[in-house]
C-alpha positions as CSV (number, residue, x, y, z in Angstrom):
1,X,21.4,-1.7,-4.2
2,X,20.1,-5.1,-5.1
3,X,17.1,-5.4,-7.4
4,X,13.9,-7.2,-6.3
5,X,14.8,-10.0,-8.7
6,X,18.2,-10.4,-7.1
7,X,16.7,-10.4,-3.6
8,X,13.9,-12.8,-4.4
9,X,16.5,-15.2,-6.0
10,X,18.7,-14.9,-2.9
11,X,15.8,-15.7,-0.6
12,X,15.0,-18.8,-2.8
13,X,18.6,-19.8,-2.5
14,X,18.3,-19.8,1.3
15,X,19.5,-16.2,2.1
16,X,16.7,-15.2,4.5
17,X,18.3,-11.9,5.3
18,X,17.5,-10.9,1.7
19,X,13.8,-11.1,2.6
20,X,14.4,-8.6,5.4
21,X,15.6,-6.1,2.8
22,X,12.4,-6.7,0.8
23,X,10.3,-6.1,3.9
24,X,12.2,-2.9,4.7
25,X,11.8,-1.8,1.0
26,X,8.0,-2.5,0.9
27,X,6.9,-1.9,4.4
28,X,5.5,1.6,3.8
29,X,3.7,0.8,0.5
30,X,2.2,-2.3,2.1
31,X,0.9,-0.3,5.1
32,X,-0.4,2.4,2.7
33,X,-2.4,-0.1,0.7
34,X,-3.8,-1.7,3.9
35,X,-4.6,1.7,5.4
36,X,-6.4,2.9,2.2
37,X,-8.8,0.0,2.7
38,X,-9.1,-0.4,6.5
39,X,-8.3,3.1,7.9
40,X,-7.3,1.5,11.3
41,X,-3.8,1.3,12.5
42,X,-4.0,-2.0,14.4
43,X,-5.7,-3.7,11.5
44,X,-3.2,-2.2,9.1
45,X,-0.3,-3.6,11.1
46,X,-1.9,-7.1,11.2
47,X,-2.6,-7.1,7.4
48,X,0.9,-5.9,6.6
49,X,2.4,-8.7,8.7
50,X,0.1,-11.3,7.2
51,X,0.9,-10.1,3.7
52,X,4.6,-10.5,4.2
53,X,4.2,-13.9,5.7
54,X,2.0,-15.0,2.8
55,X,4.5,-13.6,0.3
56,X,7.4,-15.4,2.0
57,X,5.5,-18.7,2.0
58,X,4.5,-18.4,-1.6
59,X,7.7,-16.9,-3.0
60,X,8.7,-20.1,-4.8
61,X,5.4,-19.8,-6.7
62,X,6.2,-16.3,-8.0
63,X,6.9,-16.7,-11.7
64,X,8.1,-13.2,-12.5
65,X,10.6,-12.3,-9.8
66,X,10.8,-8.7,-11.2
67,X,7.1,-8.3,-10.3
68,X,7.5,-8.9,-6.6
69,X,6.3,-5.4,-5.6
70,X,3.0,-5.5,-7.5
71,X,2.5,-9.1,-6.5
72,X,3.0,-8.2,-2.8
73,X,0.6,-5.2,-3.2
74,X,-2.1,-7.6,-4.6
75,X,-1.7,-9.9,-1.7
76,X,-2.0,-7.0,0.7
77,X,-5.0,-5.6,-1.1
78,X,-6.7,-8.9,-1.0
79,X,-6.1,-9.4,2.7
80,X,-7.2,-5.9,3.5
81,X,-10.5,-6.2,1.5
82,X,-11.2,-9.5,3.3
83,X,-10.6,-7.9,6.6
84,X,-12.7,-4.9,5.7
85,X,-15.7,-7.2,5.0
86,X,-15.3,-8.8,8.5
87,X,-14.9,-5.8,10.8
88,X,-16.5,-2.4,11.2
89,X,-14.6,0.6,9.9
90,X,-13.4,3.7,11.6
91,X,-11.3,6.5,10.0
92,X,-9.6,8.9,12.4
93,X,-6.9,11.1,10.9
94,X,-4.4,10.0,13.5
95,X,-4.7,6.3,12.5
96,X,-4.3,7.2,8.9
97,X,-1.1,9.2,9.5
98,X,0.5,6.8,12.0
99,X,-0.1,3.8,9.8
100,X,2.1,5.1,7.1
101,X,4.9,6.1,9.3
102,X,4.1,9.8,9.9
103,X,2.3,10.5,13.2
104,X,0.1,13.5,12.9
105,X,2.2,15.4,15.4
106,X,5.2,15.2,13.0
107,X,3.3,16.7,10.0
108,X,3.3,20.4,9.4
109,X,0.0,22.2,9.2
110,X,-0.2,22.1,5.4
111,X,0.5,18.4,5.2
112,X,-2.1,17.7,8.0
113,X,-4.7,19.6,5.9
114,X,-3.6,17.7,2.8
115,X,-3.9,14.3,4.5
116,X,-7.2,15.3,6.0
117,X,-8.4,16.1,2.5
118,X,-7.2,12.7,1.2
119,X,-9.0,10.9,3.9
120,X,-12.3,12.6,2.7
121,X,-11.9,11.3,-0.9
122,X,-14.2,8.5,-2.2
123,X,-12.7,5.1,-1.6
124,X,-11.5,4.3,-5.1
125,X,-9.8,7.7,-5.4
126,X,-8.3,7.5,-2.0
127,X,-6.8,4.1,-2.8
128,X,-5.1,5.3,-6.0
129,X,-3.7,8.4,-4.2
130,X,-2.4,6.3,-1.3
131,X,-0.8,3.8,-3.6
132,X,0.6,6.4,-6.0
133,X,2.0,9.0,-3.6
134,X,2.2,7.3,-0.2
135,X,3.2,4.0,-1.6
136,X,5.5,5.4,-4.3
137,X,4.1,3.2,-7.1
138,X,3.9,4.3,-10.7
139,X,0.4,4.4,-12.4
140,X,0.9,1.1,-14.1
141,X,1.7,-0.6,-10.8
142,X,-1.3,1.0,-9.1
143,X,-3.5,-0.4,-11.9
144,X,-1.9,-3.9,-11.5
145,X,-2.3,-3.8,-7.7
146,X,-5.9,-2.8,-7.8
147,X,-6.8,-5.0,-10.9
148,X,-8.1,-1.9,-12.8
149,X,-7.3,-0.7,-16.2
150,X,-4.6,1.9,-16.7
151,X,-7.1,4.4,-18.1
152,X,-9.4,3.9,-15.1
153,X,-6.6,4.6,-12.6
154,X,-5.4,7.6,-14.6
155,X,-9.0,9.0,-14.6
156,X,-9.4,8.3,-10.8
157,X,-6.1,10.1,-10.1
158,X,-7.2,13.1,-12.2
159,X,-10.6,13.2,-10.4
160,X,-8.8,12.9,-7.0
161,X,-6.4,15.8,-7.9
162,X,-9.4,17.9,-8.9
163,X,-11.3,17.1,-5.6
164,X,-8.1,17.8,-3.6
165,X,-7.7,21.2,-5.3
166,X,-11.3,22.1,-4.4
167,X,-11.0,20.9,-0.8
């Protein structure tokens, strides 16, 4: 498996198929970030597409090729926050589950309950949970993506875990 750095360098050398590998690798985390902000499937799909286009167009400007993932998540987060300010929000459970690639009908009862509990979390806690567990990011990457301190993200995760246990 090629690293992000190898793939980014391949894209910069004209191998466009390498970007398809990056899209496949990051599609789920990008959608999870967008969903954590927007909570609407259609909007999430649009933001994900826009984020990948923006990343592709600005790839030559990326200084640290090994930081492609966090950089892409920042782009996604920025686009999602801008979209959230422009459109009214809705938060059905079906939209949340389908946007991350798991239609509600495919989840067992326990996972449906867990996801329903995650959707009820305060926004900041929901974002860190979505990025950490649905997006597969480590805590440092979550902090980088959201532009928050590592201690802040750790505390938000801790609070979210406690709330989820109570729910």
